[in-house]
Structures are given as C-alpha cells and as structure tokens.
TORBAMAR-360235 format. One line per 5 residues: their letters; for each residue x, y negated, z negated of N, C-alpha, C. Coordinates in steps of 0.05 Angstrom, whole numbers, plus 5000, padded with zeros to 4 digits. Example, Ala and Ser with C-alpha at 12.3 -4.5 7.8 and 13.67 -1.06 7.14 Angstrom:
AS> 5264:5114:4844:5246:5090:4844:5264:5066:4844 | 5257:5045:4858:5273:5021:4857:5258:4999:4843
This chain:
MTGDD> 5017:5024:5000:5000:5000:5000:5018:4975:5000 | 5013:4957:5018:5029:4932:5019:5020:4913:4997 | 5037:4893:4992:5030:4874:4971:5005:4859:4978 | 5001:4852:5004:4976:4838:5012:4952:4856:5008 | 4954:4882:5015:4932:4900:5011:4925:4902:4981
FLALY> 4946:4903:4964:4941:4904:4936:4926:4880:4926 | 4934:4856:4934:4921:4832:4925:4892:4830:4935 | 4888:4840:4959:4860:4840:4970:4843:4859:4953 | 4854:4882:4946:4839:4901:4929:4834:4890:4901 | 4855:4876:4891:4851:4863:4864:4828:4843:4865
EELRD> 4827:4827:4885:4806:4807:4887:4778:4820:4891 | 4778:4842:4907:4753:4856:4911:4742:4867:4885 | 4760:4880:4870:4751:4893:4845:4743:4871:4824 | 4758:4850:4823:4751:4828:4805:4724:4816:4812 | 4719:4812:4838:4695:4798:4846:4670:4816:4844
RSPRA> 4674:4842:4845:4651:4860:4844:4645:4867:4815 | 4659:4856:4796:4655:4861:4767:4647:4835:4754 | 4622:4825:4759:4613:4800:4747:4613:4801:4717 | 4621:4780:4704:4622:4779:4675:4618:4750:4666 | 4608:4747:4642:4605:4720:4631:4633:4709:4625
PDDRR> 4636:4682:4624:4662:4670:4619:4674:4679:4592 | 4656:4686:4573:4666:4693:4546:4667:4724:4542 | 4664:4739:4564:4664:4768:4561:4691:4778:4552 | 4692:4796:4532:4716:4807:4522:4715:4838:4521 | 4693:4849:4530:4690:4879:4529:4693:4892:4556
GTLGH> 4692:4877:4577:4696:4889:4603:4677:4911:4610 | 4687:4933:4620:4670:4955:4630:4656:4970:4607 | 4663:4964:4582:4648:4976:4560:4619:4967:4561 | 4613:4946:4576:4586:4937:4579:4569:4958:4594 | 4582:4976:4609:4567:4997:4623:4557:5018:4603
LTPER> 4569:5019:4579:4562:5040:4559:4540:5028:4541 | 4516:5030:4551:4493:5018:4536:4484:5037:4513 | 4470:5027:4494:4459:5045:4473:4443:5068:4484 | 4428:5063:4505:4413:5085:4517:4431:5107:4528 | 4454:5099:4539:4472:5119:4550:4487:5134:4528
VVAAT> 4491:5120:4506:4503:5134:4483:4484:5156:4472 | 4459:5149:4470:4439:5168:4461:4437:5191:4481 | 4437:5186:4507:4435:5207:4527:4460:5225:4525 | 4483:5214:4518:4507:5230:4517:4506:5251:4495 | 4490:5247:4475:4489:5267:4453:4476:5293:4463
AEVRS> 4462:5292:4486:4451:5317:4497:4472:5336:4508 | 4497:5325:4511:4519:5342:4520:4528:5362:4499 | 4520:5358:4474:4528:5376:4452:4510:5400:4451 | 4522:5424:4455:4506:5448:4456:4517:5469:4436 | 4544:5471:4434:4555:5491:4416:4566:5479:4391
GLTVS> 4570:5452:4390:4582:5440:4367:4612:5442:4365 | 4625:5454:4386:4654:5457:4386:4668:5430:4390 | 4688:5425:4374:4703:5400:4377:4732:5406:4386 | 4742:5388:4404:4768:5393:4416:4783:5366:4416 | 4808:5366:4407:4824:5341:4407:4836:5337:4435
LAAPI> 4837:5312:4444:4849:5305:4470:4876:5291:4466 | 4887:5293:4442:4912:5279:4436:4935:5300:4433 | 4959:5291:4440:4982:5307:4435:4994:5301:4407 | 5007:5319:4395:5020:5313:4369:5040:5290:4372 | 5040:5271:4354:5060:5249:4355:5088:5260:4350
ETLPG> 5106:5251:4367:5134:5262:4366:5153:5243:4351 | 5170:5255:4335:5189:5239:4319:5218:5244:4328 | 5222:5260:4349:5249:5265:4359:5253:5252:4386 | 5277:5240:4391:5281:5227:4416:5283:5247:4439 | 5277:5238:4463:5278:5254:4487:5280:5237:4512
PDNPE> 5282:5249:4535:5284:5233:4560:5261:5214:4565 | 5237:5222:4555:5214:5205:4558:5206:5191:4533 | 5223:5193:4512:5216:5183:4486:5240:5172:4472 | 5254:5151:4483:5278:5141:4471:5273:5127:4444 | 5249:5118:4440:5242:5105:4415:5220:5121:4401
PAHHR> 5226:5144:4390:5205:5160:4378:5193:5148:4353 | 5170:5158:4345:5158:5149:4320:5176:5157:4297 | 5174:5140:4276:5190:5145:4252:5171:5153:4230 | 5177:5176:4218:5161:5186:4195:5181:5194:4173 | 5176:5183:4149:5193:5191:4127:5177:5192:4101
MIAPA> 5185:5210:4084:5172:5212:4058:5184:5191:4039 | 5167:5178:4024:5176:5158:4005:5170:5167:3976 | 5156:5189:3973:5150:5201:3947:5139:5229:3952 | 5142:5247:3934:5153:5244:3907:5183:5245:3906 | 5194:5238:3883:5222:5241:3878:5229:5271:3878
PAAGE> 5253:5278:3885:5260:5307:3888:5252:5323:3863 | 5256:5313:3840:5250:5329:3816:5220:5333:3813 | 5205:5312:3821:5176:5314:3818:5164:5334:3837 | 5177:5339:3859:5167:5358:3879:5174:5387:3873 | 5188:5392:3852:5196:5419:3845:5173:5434:3833
TGAEG> 5172:5460:3838:5151:5477:3826:5152:5475:3796 | 5129:5471:3784:5128:5470:3755:5133:5442:3743 | 5137:5422:3760:5141:5395:3750:5117:5386:3734 | 5121:5374:3710:5099:5366:3693:5086:5340:3702 | 5061:5336:3696:5048:5311:3701:5037:5308:3730
LHFAR> 5025:5285:3735:5013:5279:3761:5032:5265:3779 | 5034:5274:3803:5051:5261:3824:5036:5260:3850 | 5044:5240:3867:5032:5238:3893:5053:5240:3915 | 5047:5255:3936:5064:5254:3960:5056:5230:3977 | 5076:5214:3985:5070:5190:4001:5090:5188:4024
DRFAM> 5081:5176:4046:5099:5174:4069:5094:5148:4084 | 5112:5142:4102:5110:5118:4118:5114:5125:4148 | 5099:5111:4165:5099:5118:4193:5101:5092:4210 | 5117:5093:4231:5119:5071:4250:5123:5082:4278 | 5112:5068:4298:5115:5078:4325:5114:5056:4346
NVHGD> 5126:5061:4369:5122:5045:4393:5097:5055:4407 | 5075:5039:4405:5049:5049:4414:5050:5055:4444 | 5063:5039:4461:5061:5042:4490:5085:5058:4502 | 5093:5079:4489:5114:5096:4500:5104:5115:4521 | 5121:5134:4529:5115:5153:4550:5111:5181:4539
ADSHL> 5106:5184:4513:5103:5210:4502:5078:5213:4485 | 5071:5192:4470:5049:5195:4451:5022:5185:4462 | 5001:5197:4454:4974:5190:4463:4966:5163:4451 | 4957:5145:4469:4949:5118:4459:4928:5105:4476 | 4915:5085:4465:4896:5069:4479:4908:5041:4484
DALCH> 4905:5031:4509:4914:5004:4516:4891:4985:4512 | 4895:4964:4496:4876:4942:4494:4878:4924:4518 | 4858:4908:4524:4858:4892:4548:4879:4870:4548 | 4889:4863:4524:4911:4843:4523:4938:4855:4530 | 4939:4881:4536:4964:4894:4543:4976:4885:4570
VLFDG> 4958:4878:4588:4967:4871:4616:4966:4841:4621 | 4989:4829:4625:4991:4801:4632:4998:4800:4662 | 4983:4786:4678:4987:4784:4706:4982:4756:4716 | 5002:4745:4729:5000:4717:4739:4991:4698:4718 | 5003:4701:4694:4998:4681:4672:4972:4684:4658
ELYNG> 4957:4706:4663:4931:4709:4650:4927:4738:4640 | 4908:4741:4622:4898:4767:4614:4871:4770:4629 | 4857:4791:4622:4830:4797:4633:4812:4772:4630 | 4797:4767:4651:4776:4746:4651:4787:4718:4645 | 4812:4713:4654:4822:4686:4653:4833:4678:4626
VPASS> 4834:4696:4607:4845:4689:4580:4875:4682:4584 | 4885:4659:4574:4913:4652:4578:4932:4673:4566 | 4953:4678:4581:4973:4697:4571:4986:4686:4545 | 4985:4660:4541:4997:4648:4517:4982:4656:4492 | 4959:4668:4495:4945:4677:4471:4959:4701:4458
VTPEG> 4977:4714:4472:4994:4735:4460:5020:4723:4451 | 5025:4723:4425:5048:4711:4413:5064:4731:4397 | 5087:4724:4387:5102:4743:4370:5087:4752:4345 | 5066:4737:4338:5050:4745:4315:5027:4764:4322 | 5023:4768:4348:5002:4786:4357:4984:4774:4379
AGALS> 4963:4789:4385:4945:4780:4406:4922:4764:4394 | 4917:4740:4404:4896:4724:4394:4869:4730:4406 | 4869:4746:4428:4844:4754:4441:4848:4781:4455 | 4826:4795:4459:4827:4821:4474:4844:4842:4461 | 4848:4841:4435:4864:4861:4421:4848:4886:4418
VEVVR> 4860:4906:4406:4846:4932:4401:4822:4928:4382 | 4820:4906:4369:4798:4900:4352:4771:4899:4368 | 4773:4895:4394:4749:4895:4411:4734:4922:4408 | 4749:4943:4404:4736:4970:4402:4737:4980:4373 | 4735:4961:4354:4736:4969:4326:4713:4988:4318
DGIVG> 4690:4986:4332:4668:5004:4326:4669:5030:4340 | 4691:5035:4355:4694:5060:4369:4681:5061:4396 | 4686:5081:4411:4674:5086:4437:4662:5114:4436 | 4636:5115:4440:4622:5141:4439:4605:5143:4464 | 4608:5164:4479:4593:5167:4503:4598:5194:4517
RGVLL> 4589:5196:4542:4594:5220:4557:4621:5220:4570 | 4636:5241:4566:4662:5245:4578:4660:5265:4601 | 4676:5260:4622:4678:5279:4644:4707:5284:4650 | 4715:5309:4652:4743:5317:4658:4744:5326:4687 | 4761:5314:4703:4766:5323:4730:4794:5334:4731
DIPRL> 4796:5360:4738:4822:5374:4737:4833:5376:4766 | 4852:5358:4772:4863:5357:4800:4881:5381:4806 | 4899:5390:4788:4914:5414:4795:4896:5438:4800 | 4875:5441:4785:4856:5463:4789:4845:5461:4818 | 4838:5437:4826:4827:5432:4853:4847:5441:4874
RGVPW> 4872:5434:4870:4893:5440:4890:4905:5468:4887 | 4898:5482:4867:4908:5509:4863:4937:5510:4854 | 4945:5491:4837:4972:5489:4827:4970:5485:4796 | 4992:5491:4781:4990:5487:4752:4992:5458:4744 | 5005:5441:4761:5008:5413:4756:5015:5398:4781
LEPGD> 5011:5372:4781:5021:5356:4803:5050:5348:4797 | 5066:5347:4818:5094:5340:4814:5096:5310:4810 | 5117:5301:4795:5121:5272:4792:5123:5258:4819 | 5109:5235:4820:5108:5220:4845:5084:5225:4862 | 5069:5246:4855:5045:5253:4871:5021:5235:4863
DVTAD> 5005:5228:4882:4982:5210:4878:4956:5225:4878 | 4938:5217:4860:4910:5226:4861:4894:5206:4876 | 4880:5215:4896:4864:5196:4913:4835:5197:4905 | 4820:5178:4916:4791:5179:4912:4779:5204:4923 | 4789:5214:4946:4780:5239:4957:4784:5262:4938
DLTAA> 4807:5262:4924:4812:5283:4904:4791:5282:4882 | 4783:5258:4874:4764:5256:4852:4736:5266:4861 | 4728:5259:4885:4702:5268:4894:4702:5298:4900 | 4725:5308:4910:4727:5337:4915:4727:5352:4889 | 4740:5342:4868:4740:5355:4842:4712:5355:4830
EAAQG> 4697:5334:4834:4669:5334:4825:4653:5357:4837 | 4656:5359:4864:4641:5380:4878:4649:5408:4869 | 4675:5412:4866:4686:5438:4858:4677:5446:4830 | 4675:5426:4812:4669:5431:4784:4639:5428:4778 | 4623:5420:4797:4595:5417:4793:4587:5396:4774
VRVGP> 4601:5373:4775:4595:5351:4757:4597:5325:4773 | 4584:5304:4763:4585:5278:4776:4590:5256:4755 | 4609:5239:4761:4615:5216:4743:4594:5195:4748 | 4583:5184:4726:4562:5164:4728:4567:5140:4712 | 4549:5120:4713:4552:5095:4698:4555:5099:4668
GDMLF> 4575:5086:4657:4580:5088:4628:4596:5111:4619 | 4604:5129:4638:4620:5152:4631:4649:5145:4625 | 4661:5161:4607:4690:5161:4604:4702:5182:4623 | 4719:5174:4641:4731:5192:4660:4759:5200:4651 | 4763:5226:4650:4789:5237:4643:4800:5252:4667
VRVGH> 4824:5244:4676:4836:5256:4700:4861:5272:4692 | 4860:5298:4696:4883:5315:4690:4901:5317:4714 | 4927:5311:4710:4947:5315:4731:4966:5338:4723 | 4964:5348:4698:4981:5370:4689:5007:5361:4678 | 5009:5336:4670:5034:5325:4659:5043:5341:4635
RARRR> 5025:5346:4617:5032:5361:4592:5040:5390:4598 | 5026:5402:4617:5033:5430:4623:5061:5431:4635 | 5068:5413:4653:5095:5412:4665:5116:5406:4644 | 5110:5388:4626:5129:5381:4605:5134:5405:4587 | 5113:5420:4581:5116:5443:4563:5133:5465:4577
ERGAW> 5129:5469:4603:5143:5491:4617:5170:5483:4626 | 5174:5458:4635:5199:5450:4647:5216:5432:4628 | 5204:5423:4607:5218:5405:4589:5213:5376:4596 | 5219:5358:4577:5214:5330:4582:5232:5319:4603 | 5223:5298:4617:5240:5283:4637:5234:5254:4633
DAARA> 5248:5237:4648:5244:5208:4647:5219:5201:4662 | 5196:5201:4647:5170:5196:4660:5167:5167:4668 | 5184:5149:4657:5183:5121:4666:5191:5119:4695 | 5207:5137:4705:5216:5136:4733:5201:5154:4752 | 5189:5175:4742:5175:5194:4760:5152:5207:4745
RAGLH> 5128:5203:4755:5104:5216:4743:5081:5215:4763 | 5063:5234:4760:5039:5234:4776:5018:5216:4764 | 5001:5205:4782:4980:5187:4772:4960:5180:4794 | 4943:5161:4789:4924:5153:4809:4937:5135:4830 | 4928:5138:4855:4935:5118:4876:4918:5093:4870
PAAVR> 4930:5069:4875:4915:5045:4869:4887:5044:4883 | 4885:5054:4907:4860:5053:4922:4838:5070:4908 | 4847:5090:4891:4827:5106:4877:4812:5091:4855 | 4822:5067:4849:4808:5051:4828:4780:5042:4838 | 4777:5041:4865:4750:5035:4876:4730:5055:4866
FLAER> 4738:5080:4864:4720:5101:4854:4710:5094:4826 | 4728:5084:4809:4721:5077:4781:4700:5054:4781 | 4704:5035:4799:4686:5012:4800:4659:5021:4811 | 4659:5037:4832:4634:5046:4845:4617:5062:4825 | 4630:5079:4809:4615:5096:4790:4610:5082:4763
QVCVL> 4620:5058:4760:4617:5042:4735:4627:5057:4710 | 4651:5068:4713:4664:5082:4691:4670:5061:4669 | 4668:5069:4644:4673:5050:4622:4701:5053:4610 | 4714:5076:4613:4740:5081:4602:4754:5102:4620 | 4780:5099:4624:4796:5118:4640:4818:5129:4622
GADGN> 4820:5156:4622:4842:5169:4607:4856:5190:4624 | 4882:5194:4619:4897:5213:4634:4918:5227:4616 | 4928:5250:4625:4949:5263:4610:4976:5252:4618 | 4977:5234:4637:5001:5218:4644:4996:5189:4637 | 5008:5172:4653:5006:5143:4648:4984:5129:4663
NDTAP> 4968:5145:4679:4948:5135:4697:4960:5124:4723 | 4984:5112:4721:4998:5102:4744:5019:5122:4754 | 5022:5124:4780:5043:5140:4792:5069:5125:4791 | 5091:5139:4788:5118:5128:4791:5134:5146:4809 | 5149:5135:4828:5150:5106:4835:5123:5095:4844
SAVAG> 5120:5069:4841:5095:5056:4848:5090:5057:4878 | 5064:5058:4885:5057:5057:4913:5057:5028:4924 | 5061:5008:4906:5060:4980:4914:5087:4968:4908 | 5101:4958:4928:5126:4945:4923:5123:4920:4906 | 5139:4918:4885:5138:4894:4868:5118:4896:4846
IDFPV> 5101:4916:4845:5081:4919:4824:5085:4948:4812 | 5097:4950:4789:5104:4976:4778:5080:4991:4767 | 5059:4977:4759:5036:4990:4747:5010:4980:4759 | 5006:4985:4785:4983:4974:4799:4956:4983:4788 | 4954:5008:4779:4929:5018:4767:4923:5003:4742
HVLAM> 4943:4998:4725:4938:4982:4701:4928:4954:4708 | 4940:4942:4728:4932:4915:4735:4904:4915:4746 | 4898:4933:4764:4871:4934:4777:4850:4941:4756 | 4855:4962:4740:4834:4972:4722:4831:4953:4698 | 4852:4945:4685:4850:4930:4661:4846:4900:4666
HAMGL> 4863:4889:4684:4863:4860:4689:4840:4851:4707 | 4836:4866:4729:4814:4858:4748:4787:4866:4738 | 4785:4890:4726:4759:4901:4719:4752:4900:4689 | 4772:4899:4672:4767:4900:4643:4762:4928:4633 | 4777:4947:4644:4773:4976:4638:4795:4985:4619
HLMDY> 4787:4993:4595:4807:5004:4576:4818:5030:4586 | 4844:5034:4582:4858:5059:4590:4868:5074:4566 | 4869:5100:4569:4883:5117:4550:4904:5133:4565 | 4929:5131:4555:4952:5144:4568:4962:5167:4552 | 4974:5186:4566:4988:5209:4554:4971:5225:4535
LQFED> 4946:5230:4542:4930:5249:4527:4938:5277:4534 | 4925:5297:4523:4930:5324:4530:4904:5338:4535 | 4902:5352:4557:4877:5365:4565:4879:5396:4566 | 4901:5407:4558:4905:5436:4561:4884:5452:4545 | 4878:5443:4521:4858:5457:4505:4830:5453:4517
LTQVC> 4824:5428:4524:4797:5422:4535:4793:5436:4561 | 4813:5438:4578:4810:5452:4604:4801:5481:4600 | 4813:5494:4581:4806:5522:4575:4777:5524:4565 | 4770:5506:4547:4743:5507:4536:4722:5501:4558 | 4727:5481:4575:4709:5474:4596:4706:5496:4617
SRAGR> 4729:5509:4623:4729:5530:4643:4712:5554:4633 | 4716:5561:4607:4700:5583:4596:4670:5576:4595 | 4664:5551:4588:4636:5543:4586:4623:5538:4613 | 4639:5534:4634:4628:5529:4660:4616:5501:4663 | 4625:5483:4646:4616:5455:4649:4638:5436:4640
WSFLC> 4639:5412:4653:4661:5394:4650:4653:5367:4639 | 4630:5366:4627:4622:5341:4614:4617:5347:4584 | 4618:5326:4567:4617:5330:4538:4612:5303:4525 | 4604:5304:4500:4604:5280:4484:4633:5273:4476 | 4641:5248:4477:4668:5241:4470:4667:5218:4450
VVAPL> 4684:5221:4429:4685:5201:4408:4714:5191:4406 | 4718:5164:4410:4744:5152:4409:4744:5131:4386 | 4763:5134:4368:4763:5116:4344:4791:5105:4340 | 4798:5083:4354:4825:5072:4350:4828:5061:4321 | 4853:5057:4313:4858:5044:4287:4849:5015:4289
RLPAA> 4841:5004:4266:4834:4975:4265:4859:4959:4260 | 4871:4950:4282:4895:4934:4282:4888:4908:4296 | 4879:4888:4281:4865:4865:4292:4881:4849:4314 | 4907:4849:4313:4922:4833:4333:4939:4851:4351 | 4934:4877:4352:4951:4895:4366:4942:4899:4395
TGSPV> 4962:4906:4412:4957:4910:4441:4949:4938:4447 | 4947:4955:4427:4939:4983:4431:4938:4997:4405 | 4933:5023:4406:4931:5039:4382:4937:5069:4389 | 4951:5083:4371:4950:5112:4374:4922:5122:4373 | 4915:5143:4387:4887:5151:4389:4885:5181:4391
NPIAV> 4863:5191:4380:4857:5220:4380:4828:5224:4389 | 4823:5222:4415:4796:5226:4425:4786:5255:4418 | 4761:5257:4411:4749:5283:4405:4727:5289:4425 | 4729:5312:4439:4708:5321:4456:4690:5340:4439 | 4664:5336:4442:4644:5353:4427:4627:5366:4449
L> 4628:5393:4449:4613:5408:4470:4590:5423:4458
C-alpha cells in the first residue's frame, strides 16, 4: 500500500465513523445495552476460558524489558515452617504495558498521529504525568459483549502464519464462512494468526521486526461490521509494515481514525480447542482492565464464557 493509498483509507475510515466532538468512547458506542443483553445468550455450558498469556518476568528476544516481580515479605524467618504468629506474604509488580510478549489493552491515547489523538484531541494532552484524555479509564466499567474468534491458520490449513504474512479482508470473510459464524455490530473480533503457537514450538523471536497481522485494507471489514474491539494473538499489525513510513498502520487506522480499542498479544490456543469441540466460534466475553486513570493501556485478561 502506498503512502497516498494509506492516507486515503485513513480519511475514508475517519469520515465514515461520525462522532460528536466530545466523543471519547469511539466504537464502543456500537456496544449498546441491548447488544450486551443479547450476548448473554451465548452462554450455554458456563465454561470460562482465559484469553491472556502468563505475564513473563524473564528477558527474551521479544521481551527485552520483562515485567518485574519480587517478594517484599515475609522475612526469611517468618516464612519458615512453624514460625509463630501472623505473617503476610506480599509482593511488588511492575511492567512495560506495551511490550511484544504480554497481553494488554491499548487505550485510545496510545496512538499519536500528526499531532493529534483520536477525534482531534491534542497530542499535548499526553504528558510525563500521564494521559489527560482517552486513557484506559474510558473503559473503567469493563467491556462485556459477544466475542467472535476467526482462526486464520485453521482456514489456510497451517499451524500458524509466518512472520510478515498478512491477513486480508477476504481471509476474514472466508473464515466466517468456514466456521459458520458472522461478525456483527457491537462484536469483539478476535483474529488468530498462531503467534503463540509458533512461539511455543519455535521459541521467541524479535517480534518487533517480524510478525503476522492484519493488512491495513482489512480494517475496512472492521468498519463495515461495526466491530467494537479488536484483539489478536500478535500485535494486530504485520511487520515489516505494508506501508512505507508508517510502522503500525492498523493501529493508526483502527484507533486513531475509528476510535477502536485494540488488545495485543492475547493467546487463543485454549479457546481454539474449546470452540472446535463445541462447533461454535462465538461466546460472551468479559474484559476488565485495571483502573489506571492516566495510563495509555493496561495488562488484561479477557474471559470467554461459552
């Protein structure tokens, strides 16, 4: 895709997503209370499945700044068997939210493009003290609705897509047909590229330089179906980028032009098995980010309920 084609697509997606000047929720507006109620009909067995990967504390090719976890109590003697009195185990945790290994949700303030955030909010609203608008606090009440998983490696008959491979809009519609499901207004769309399966079998690699993801033109599918959230087991964006000079075109188009929250580096291996056995690929999904009022994102553990 040329730079001019990208800008034309950006303007198309922005213009087809009308919003009030003070809108801060973006495509979450598609997720109406009526659609939340309808999504509860997806629950049939009561089985719950996590869509998050375990947070990693060891460095690797895709995780040069791993999360830090350390115990701050109890003291060694207090932790010994038979120690008298009451003691508490306590720990401390810190992480780089937007890394290439851990599951996380991107707030709309995460993408700055041409001096602005989503819906014309000045980029200057993000300061060293935090985000003054469009932070993860926008989704403080959680996101609950119908989730749909489209398994692209399953469609293509491979265990995973190789780094650099693009998922097209045709792939998404073909996966719908093959899986007997259709993405509709207010749905959370989850696109499996097999990133976690490849990482498990082949080992970690520098995902910042090479990864499978959506082709920028596939974002039209998201707009046409009025998807409210997009999640992937990779970064959602392919690397290398399909657009010269724009390293994360899907992030720009989805978040900045449309106001679509993204979830990156989820894991779908457990859910894929459950959906395959059940013969259905839709479910109730519950997303509850941490309440970090000025943060650009949050670690996240989406739960599918089937």
